[in-house]
Residue, then its C-alpha position, 0 to 999 in steps of 0.5 A: x504538469x497540471x497536477x490535482x490533488x483532490x482533498x476531501x474531509x477528513x483527509x490523512x494529515x501526513x499524506x497529503x502534507x508529504x505530498x505537497x512538500x514533494x511535488x512542492x520542492x520538485x516545483x523549485x528545484x525545476x525552476x532553479x535547475x531547469x530554467x522553467x523547462x519543466x513545472x509541476x503546477x499543483x492545486x488543492x481542488x475539492x468538492x467542497x468550498x472548505x476542507x479539514x484534515x483528520x485533526x482539524x486544520x483547514x485546508x486551502x482548496x480550490x473549486x472543481x471548474x469544467x475548464x481546467x483538465x489536469x494532467x494528472x490527479x493524486x487522491x490522497x488517503x482519508x483517515x479512516x483506518x479500520x473497516x468500521x470508519x472505512x465503509x460509511x465514509x465511502x457513502x459520503x455525498x462528497x466521496x460520491x461526488x469525488x468519484x464522478x469527477x475521477x471518472x470524468x477526467x480519466x475519460x477526458x484522458x488524465x492519469x490518475x493516481x491514488x495512495x493508501x486508503x484513497x485506492x478504496x476511492x479510486x476503486x469505487x470508481x470502476x476504473x481500476x477493474x481488470x487491472x492491477x493495483x495495490x493499497x494500503x496492506x492491513x486492508x488488504x482482505x477488505x479491498x479484495x473480497x469488495x472489489x473482486x474484479x481488481x488484480x490486486x497485490x498489497x505487498x507491492x508499493x507502487x502499481x502502475x496500469x495504464x493511466x491509473x497508478x495506486x500506491x501502498x501504506x501511509x508514507x506511500x503518499x510519498x513513494x507516489x510523489x517521487x514517482x511522479x517526480x521521477x516520470x518527468x525527470x529522474x535527476x530532479x526525483x533524485x534530488x528531492x529525494x536527497x532533500x527529504x531522505x527519501x527513497x523510493x520502496x518497491x515493496x510493503x512486504x518488509x512490513x506486513x504483519x500477517x496476524x493483522x490479515x487473518x482478522x479479516x475472516x474467522x476461518x483464516x484466524x483458526x488456520x494462522x493459529x494452527x499454523x503457529x503451532x506447526x512451524x516446526x513441521x513441514x506443511x501439509x494442506x491436508x492436515x491443516x484442512x482436517x484440524x480445521x473441519x474444512x476440505x483442502x479445496x475450501x482451505x485453498x479457496x478462503x485463503x485465496x479470497x482474502x489473503x490472495x494467496x495459498x495456504x502454503x504461502x501464508x505459512x511461509x510468512x509466518x515462518x518469516x516473521x517468527x524467524x525475524x522476530x527471533x533474529x531481532x530477539x534473541x543470540x541464536x544462531x542461524x541455524x538454530x533459528x532455522x530450527x525453529x520454523x521448520x527449516x533444514x539450515x540457516x544457510x536456507x532461511x538467510x536466503x528466504x530472509x534476504x527475498x523476502x525482506x530485502x535485508x540479511x540477517x547481519x543487516x537485521x540484526x544491525x537494526x538494534x545496534 
């Protein structure tokens, strides 16, 4: 398997190195355990002769040549973690040249993948239009508004869609690498996972901070403040919209456009976040915590926490021991 890792100036150090390390281990173990029947030939390429990471480290790269077509192309993230840094970076000349390469390779039959903020570069090509994708969770609102033709679900860690795969935030680079290895050999992926003490994660949901998502839009910020003041009460769309001086339909539309979910779903996210905080930071029993966030009993809340976070109350409290 020929894999191109497309590195650009300012690449996120951890994302690049963890992907190269995981794929390198896969190549090593495939050679020693499978007799060369499976290989991972990884080449770090760039549109420039020299590349430096966000921390200023020089990255050895090979120039792109038209004679070589990869089986897979991987786009690691640029270290631009805010809209103020990201949007100008997407207009850089090398980024535009990289977009052309991605379209060319995809047209030639290559599979294309990206993780974290690398998904923005991939979305700029138009290759994600009409398909499903994920991205780094805290920039989900920006992604959704900038690329309305993409079916975004930032709660997922990995989203395959045709010949394209996107992965979530930061350490999603490792999840993506393990997914690529598993596609070729589940047994090999298991060995690499054990060496790296890492497993594939299916969701970003346990890591999402609802308050960060609300910062993307003034109306959502006001809704968040109202919601936090009413967590003990049953949710009413009409009451929320009236308090924000907008129609219920407008509130529904704003939440869907920015957050990709209904006002009720976001209200429930805030309840889960508050409940998890109380589970971690207090000795309150589950029924008392349930009452604090507007649920009738602890059993209902416990089921919700396990469904949303993949962990029960005992597991959450055990994390602090």
